[in-house]
Structure formats: structure tokens, C-alpha cells
N, C-alpha and C positions, 0 to 999 in steps of 0.2 A: 551566620551573619557575615556579610561581606563588607569590605572597607568602603565601598561606594555608598553604603547605607548609613554611614557614620560621619560625625563631625567632631572636631576637637572640642572637648568639654563634655561629650556624651558619657553617660553612665552605662557600664556593661558588667556582666559576670565574666571573670577571667580565672579559669582554673579554681573555681570555688570561692573567689574573692570578688567584692564589688570594687571596681576602679573606674576612674575617668580616663577617657582617651586623651593622650597628650599630643600625639601627632599621627598623621597618616601619610605614608609615602610609598609609591611604587607597589601598591597592593599590600603593604605591611600596616598593621594596626599596632600602635604603641601605647602602653599605659606606663605608670610609674615603675612597675616591676616586670612587665612582660613586653616582648616585641615578637610578633609572629605574622606570617602570611596565611596560616591555616585557619580557615573560618571556624572550624569546630572548637577552637580554644576560646572563642568569644561568643557569649550568648546574651540575648536581650533580656532586660529586666521587666517583668509584667507590672503594669500599673495596678496598684491595690488601693482600697479605701484608706489604709493606714498611711501610705505615701502621700495621698492627697491631703489628708488631715495634717500631717507633719509639715506640709508646705503651704498651709494657710487657706486651703480650699474649704469652704463651709458647706455643710449639707443643708439644703434649704427645701425640705419637703419633696414631694414627687415632682419630677422623676429623679431627683437626687443631687449630686454634686454639681455646683455651678461656680463659674468665675465670670465676672463682667469687667471688661476693660474697654471703654469706649464702645465700639460696635462688635466686640469679639466675645463669644460665649463658648464655654466648654461645659458640656453636660454629661454627667454620669448616667448611664442608662441602666436602670434596674433590671430590665428584661434581658439584657446581655451584660452581666456583671464584669466581663473581662474586656469590654470595649468602651471607650469614650467616644462620644459623638461631638465633633467640633462644628459649630455653626458660625459662619461669618456673615453678618448682615451687610448687604451692599445698598446703601441708601439711594444711590443714583438709580438703581434698577428696582428697588423695593423687593429684593429677593434674598434668600439664604443660600449659602453654599454649605454643603455638608461633607464631612469625611470622617472616617473611623480610625482610631488608633488604639493600640493595645499595650505599647511598651513605653518605658520612661524616655528613651532617646527620641521617640516620635513626638512625645509631648514637648520635649526640649526644642525640637525643630519647629513645631507649630508656634510655640511662644516666640522664638527668635524671628520667625517669618512675619509675625504680627508686630514686631518691634517691642515686645515685652521683655525687658531685662529682668529675668527672675532666675536666680540660681536654685536649682532643684536640690533638695537635701534628702539623703537616704538614711 
């Protein structure tokens, strides 16, 4: 996991512990207890159904987990349980944009980019 893929506030595994990134500078990733430039000390946290439940996502039938906020939809895909599909509806063009995410920090980024202020709890 490289510093370029993270933002302050992202959750990561650090030497067996779950911590939030407190700062990133000059290739160094910093958490409350660790600071290092070696990528192998920081691992992404896979998104699980338990994490989604804990953060208020409700399972609503097939295909699974959904959150609606204005035109933004996150969908848990049962056929690929380790991947969330994000669909953003563009009313002006009448189309959807799709992307896939697998890790908590990617979910945090997607929510931030859509202007959704939601603190993810682990």
C-alpha cells in the first residue's frame, strides 16, 4: 500500500493493529503509533458485511447492500462478495458510472468525493 493511495483519516492495518492515517508527507505514512515509508507495514482493510452493518448500511434484498444519498448508490454484489460496485447516476446524461472497490479506504474516498460526510467505524 503506497502513500499516494491514502488520505488523512483513512483506516489501515499497521503491524497487526487497525489505525487511522494521521498524516502523509514525503512518502511517509503516519498513524497514531507508527511512521514509516515502507509500504509493507501498511495493509488495506477489506470491506465486509459486518463493517457495512456497523456503519448503518441496510441489506435490502437482492443484490444486497445499498445506500442511497441523492443520486449516489453503493451496491453490495453477491456474485463478487469482496467487491462493492458504486453507481453514480448522472441525471443530465441519463447514465450510470460504475466503479468497484474492495477496501475500507476506497469506500472512505468514494463517500468523500460525493460530498458525504460519514465517519466509518470499525
